[in-house]
C-alpha positions in Angstrom: 84.0 111.3 120.4 84.4 113.8 117.6 85.6 113.0 114.1 87.5 115.8 112.4 88.8 115.9 108.9 92.1 117.6 108.2 93.2 118.2 104.6 95.2 120.5 102.4 93.5 121.2 99.1 93.9 123.4 96.0 91.2 125.7 94.7 90.0 122.9 92.4 89.7 120.4 95.4 92.8 118.5 94.3 94.6 116.8 97.3 97.1 114.6 95.5 98.9 113.3 92.4 100.5 109.9 92.3 100.4 109.7 96.1 102.2 113.0 96.6 101.2 116.6 97.1 101.0 118.3 93.7 102.4 121.6 95.1 105.7 122.5 96.8 105.7 121.6 100.5 104.4 124.3 102.8 106.3 124.1 106.1 103.8 126.2 108.1 101.0 124.0 107.0 102.9 120.8 107.9 103.7 122.2 111.3 100.1 123.2 112.2 98.8 119.9 110.9 101.4 117.8 112.8 100.7 119.8 116.0 96.9 119.4 115.6 96.9 115.6 115.3 99.9 114.8 117.5 98.1 113.8 120.7 95.1 112.1 119.1 94.3 108.9 117.1 94.0 109.3 113.3 92.1 107.4 110.6 93.7 107.0 107.3 93.8 104.7 104.3 96.6 102.1 103.7 98.3 104.1 101.0 98.4 107.3 103.1 99.6 105.3 106.1 102.4 103.8 104.0 103.4 107.2 102.6 103.8 108.4 106.2 105.8 105.5 107.7 108.9 107.6 108.3 107.0 110.0 110.5 103.6 108.6 111.5 101.0 111.1 112.8 98.9 110.7 115.9 99.0 108.4 118.9 97.3 105.5 117.0 96.8 105.0 113.3 93.5 103.3 112.4 94.2 102.1 108.9 91.0 101.6 106.9 91.8 99.1 104.3 90.0 96.2 102.4 93.3 94.4 101.8 96.2 94.9 104.2 95.4 93.5 107.7 98.6 93.7 109.7 101.3 96.3 110.0 104.8 96.3 111.5 103.9 99.4 113.6 102.8 98.9 117.2 100.3 101.8 117.1 98.6 100.8 113.8 95.2 99.1 114.0 93.4 97.6 111.0 89.8 98.5 110.3 88.0 96.7 107.4 85.1 99.2 107.1 83.8 102.5 108.3 81.8 101.1 111.2 84.8 99.1 112.4 87.0 102.3 112.2 84.5 104.3 114.2 84.2 101.5 116.8 88.0 101.3 117.2 88.2 105.1 117.5 85.5 105.1 120.2 87.3 102.2 122.0 90.4 104.4 122.3 88.4 106.8 124.4 89.8 109.9 122.7 87.9 113.2 122.7 88.9 113.8 119.1 89.9 111.5 116.2 91.3 113.0 113.0 90.6 111.8 109.5 93.7 112.2 107.3 92.7 110.8 103.9 93.2 109.8 101.2 90.3 110.8 98.9 88.3 107.6 99.4 88.7 107.7 103.2 87.6 111.3 103.3 84.5 110.4 101.2 83.6 107.4 103.3 83.9 109.3 106.6 82.5 112.6 105.4 78.9 111.8 106.7 80.4 111.1 110.2 82.7 114.2 110.4 81.5 117.1 112.6 84.4 119.5 111.8 86.9 120.1 109.1 90.2 121.9 109.1 91.0 122.7 105.5 94.3 124.2 104.4 93.4 126.1 101.2 96.4 126.2 98.9 96.3 128.9 96.3 96.1 127.8 92.7 94.7 124.9 90.7 96.8 121.8 90.2 96.6 118.6 88.2 95.8 115.7 90.4 94.2 112.2 90.7 92.8 112.7 94.2 90.2 115.2 95.2 88.6 116.2 98.5 84.9 115.2 98.4 82.3 117.7 97.4 80.2 118.9 100.3 77.3 121.2 100.7 78.2 124.5 102.4 74.5 124.7 103.5 75.3 121.9 105.9 78.4 123.6 107.3 79.3 126.9 109.0 82.7 128.5 108.5 83.7 128.9 112.1 87.1 130.6 111.5 89.6 131.5 108.8 93.2 132.6 109.1 95.7 133.6 106.5 98.9 131.7 107.1 102.3 131.6 105.3 101.4 130.0 101.9 97.8 128.9 102.7 94.6 129.9 104.3 93.3 127.7 107.2 89.6 127.3 107.4 87.6 125.6 110.2 84.2 124.3 109.2 81.6 123.0 111.7 78.7 120.8 110.7 75.5 122.7 111.5 73.8 119.8 113.2 76.9 118.8 115.3 77.6 121.9 117.3 77.6 119.9 120.5 80.8 118.1 119.4 79.2 114.7 118.9 79.3 112.6 115.8 76.4 113.4 113.5 73.8 110.7 113.1 72.6 109.6 109.7 
């Protein structure tokens, strides 16, 4: 199983402000993101999960939360910590599981992620949530494409080219 982070971030690594995107919605980014995760399980935090209740992404939502334990959504599964989230993801027997945030979830799972799809939004924005800092020396930029309103980058962890979860 491969863990893949998917995030939209500004030039200053901001990903959110008060639980919302700090920039105007970018329809092309939303479409590519939804299409990418549609047929796979996703890992996300409780607040991100709750913000997406009207249109949940993925086939299953593994909600990593220290507080909330049950959800009124049949496809939502609670995980109390990173190890439990990874175990649940592996039990679903999916080839790829996507990490969708928020900031704390990205930071907790960053050591386990083998690929990242980052939508780079032009400009710097005020925000209270940031994508974690990572060393480009550990990653290779596999592809980049200019899209309508953003640039999509695919990064691959250098020690995970076989698609397996990196070991710590």
